[in-house]
C-alpha angles and dihedrals in degrees: 000000000000124000127210119230089221112092147132131211132176136175132178123202121189118214126187093267106014144033117227122199127195118198129182130185126177137189133176121290137154091245140012110288115177120191108192124200116183138136116276091248092067097044093103087068097046095097092053092046089049091054089053091053092045093052091051105038104032096188142021142069103292126191109200119190129180112192124189124200119185108226101167140015114322102178095179094052126084132179113264094229096187093053094043090050091049092052091048091052092049091048092049089057092053101043138004119251143133121272094256092056091046090050092051089052095044093051091061091058122096122276096015088129125058124192137193092221112116098200138032112255109258093229092047092051090048088055090049092053091048088051092049092052090051092049090048089049090054096046091048090051089049089051092049091052090049089048091056090057091049091048092053089053093048092051090051091051093046088053092052092048092050091051092048089049090052087051090053091050090050091049098046099086090051091048093053091046090053093048089051092050092050091053092049092051093047091054092045090052088057090064094214132134115252136183105252095212094047090046092052091049091050091047092052090050089049093048091048089062088059095045112124099182094115094046091051091051094046093045091052090049093050092050092051092046088051089054093047091048091046089056097047120115094251130060106250108183096154093047092048088051091055091049088051091055090054090047089053093051091055093047090049091050092050089051095050091048097041099089085178123101098217093051090046089056090056089050090054089054090049091051090051092052091048092048091056090050090051092051092052090042090070089071096051119106 
């Protein structure tokens, strides 16, 4: 079962005096790239929270945000006036608005509260980790659902490629016959005497250069391997990408050897199907 790298997960936990929101967004990337945004007070836990994300998501460009909203008395917290004023000034440069509106927006930004507490409360951090696990569970579920959509598309593309390959196989004898006729006609037009046996040997050698038997077999094997990998228990985006490259090589070789317009038209269709697979492959974990 494949999994998409595109996903979203969010969870909110209500504590006695504050509401904490964990939000995760992910897009495709060659490696794991985590962009964390959280208040300064929680920075000491950033590394541990990053490890939780890495163990669950493996790969992708991940935006992680931790928001805190004070909902009750928080005697140890004070408004960081300098930071809030700076946010308001920057917001005022971007858009017009009265001071109350700008203040509301500024207070949602990081580090607008400062606290005298040295350490995060143990129960509070436990609640944060539970919220993180819930958000991770939701983003993984989202990725799995997106993966099902991708898998359906891949299955359809594979079916089309197999049908086109069967059409190539059926056309191959006709292609070789046409190539042979062209050569016979070209020699006849020269109006010269040729040794029949020698001509037949040269013709066989020439036709062997255009033989695509191996390419047809390898392409069929690669398509089967792609399907097997697609149905494996793990999401193997990189492996599927490598198989797609091998599929492309065989299709290109068939196209270069075809020397027959109807078969080259089939090859163009195969390339189009493969290109659509490669585009979608960028999103696979």
